[in-house]
N, C-alpha and C positions, 0 to 999 in steps of 0.2 A: 504493500500500500504506500503510494507516494504522497508527499505533501510538500508545500512550499512555505518558506519562511516569510514570503511577501504576500500581501493580500492580492486578490484578483484585481487587475487594473480596471478601474471604472471606465465605462464607455463614454468618455468625454465628447468625442466627435458626434456620437449619436445624440447626446444631450444638447449639443450646440445646434444640431439640425432640427431637433424638436423645438428648441427655443426659437429658431428662425421660422419654422412652420407657423408658430403662433403669431409671430410678427407679420408674416405675409398675410395670414388670415385677417389680422387687425387692419392692415393697410388696405386689403380688399374691401372690408366693411367701410373703412373711411372713404374709399372711392365711391361706394354706393351712397353714403351720406351726402357727399359733395354733388353727385349727379342728381339724386332725387330731391334733396334739400327741403323736404317736407315730412312731417311726422317721423322725425328721425330719433325719437326717444328710445325706441326698441333697439335700433342699430347702435346707438351710443352705449346702451346696456350690454350689448354683445361685446363691444370692445372692452368695457369694464371687466366682463367675465374673462375675456382672453388675457387681460393684464393680470388678473388673479392667477390664471394658469401659468403665465410667464414668471410670476413671482415664485411659484412653487419650484419651477425648473431652476431659477436663479439660486434659490436656497439649497437645492439638491447639489448643484455644481459646487457651491461653496463648501458644503459639508463633505463631499467627496474629495475636494482639494485638500481640506484640512486633515483628512485621515489617510491620504494616499502618499506613500513614500516615493514611489517611482511614477512619474507622469510621462505621457507620450510626447509632450512639448514642454517648454519651460513654464514654471508655475505662474510667472508674471504674465505670460502670453495667454494662458487659460483665463486668468483673472481679467485681462483686458477684453477678450472676446465676450466673456460673460457679462461684464459690467457695461460694455458698449451696447450689447443687444438689449439688456434690461433698460438702458437709458433711451434707446430708440423707441422701444415699445411705450415707455412713459410719455415721450413726446407725441407719439401718434394718439395716445389716449387724451393728452392735453388738447390737441387740435380738435378731436371729436367732441370733447366736452364743451369747448368754446363755440363750435358750430351748433351744438345742440341747445345751449342755454342762452346765447346772446340775442336771439330773435333777429338775426340779420335779414335785411330785406331781400337780397338776391345773392346768389353765388357768383363770385367774380372769376372770370376766365383764368387769370394768372394762378389763382389758388387751386382751381380745378386741375390745371395742367401740372402744377408742382406736386399735387397729391398723387396724380397718376404716375409721375416720375419717381416719387418715393416708393410706391409699390414696386415699380420695375427695379429700383435700386436694391431694395431688400431682397427681392427675388434673386438678383445677381449675387448678393452676399451668400445666399443659400448655395448657389453653384460654387462659389469660392470655398465655402466650408467643406463641401463634398470633395473638392479637389485637394484641399489641405489634408483631409483625412487619408488620402491615398498618395500623397506626395507629388501631386501634379502642379505645374506652374499655372499662375492665375492672371498673367499679364493682359490677356485679351479681355477678360471680364473686368479687370481694374480700369482699363481704358474706356469700356462702355459705361461703367459707373461714373467715371470722371466726366464724360460727356454729358450725362444726365445732370450731374451736379452743376456744370457750367450753364446748362439750359435753365436750371432752377434759379441760379444767380441772376440771369437776365430777366426771367419772369418776375422775380422778386423786385427788382428795380422798376420794372414796368408797373407792377401792382402798386408799389408805394408811390410812384409818380402819379398814377391815376387818383389815388386817395387825396393827394394834396394839390390837385389841379384846379380845384374850385377856389377862385380868389375871394369869394365872400360866402363862406359856408354858414348855414343856419345852425342853431343849437343842435338840431336833430342830426345834421350832417357831421358836426363835431363828434357827437356820441358815436355815430357810425364809423368815423375815422379811427377813434380810439379802439373800438371793438376789433376792427379789421387789422389794426396795427398789432394787436396782441395775437390774433390768429396767425398773421404773417411771421411774427417772431417765433412761434412754436414750429411752424413749417420750416423756417430757416434752421432752427436747431435740429430738427429731424433729419433733413437732407445733409447737413454738414456733419452730424455725428455718424451718419451712414457712410459718408465718404471717408471720414477718419478711420472707421473700422475696416473699410476696403484697403486702405493703405497699410494698416496694421497687419492684416492677413497677408498682404503681399510681402511685407517684411519678415513675417514668421516663416512663410514658404521659402524665401531666399536663405534665411538663417539655417533652416533644416534641410536644405538641398544636399 
């Protein structure tokens, strides 16, 4: 009868991919909120439930990391991927909550396009995590995520420019501007953190090549 002095290696890459699946699901629901833009309370609750699922995965990864002696990649890299994915999910939830409770008059095109891009970006992160797990290079997917990030930056500038284009806003207009500024801020955080994660994964792949 054989035994090992070391515990069985936790399936970190499987946990990462499950974490990413939850993020992609949340981004998909966020797209639905942005497209329908009416009666979105149930959809916002779906994202809240997904965030709770993501929180469980986050704690599982942290627990496994604290009790595992040998890890497949550096401990700080596992922490970075886990922390980044948790933060991205939180930003997606924050966008949905603001769209759900602010009572905005209409959906703005730059926001809709950026939300679509975020979904595509987090889907790309999932591809990168799969490639990381089998030691494949990720440069093509990094380039794609970078292009989406650049498009989001241009859309953000356009969206903010539209907000402040009215030289004599009414009090109601000012309130709308404040609300949309906060929505755009969370969208900005979501796509930038996703891009930072893409760069981190690229660095981890190169380090372990």
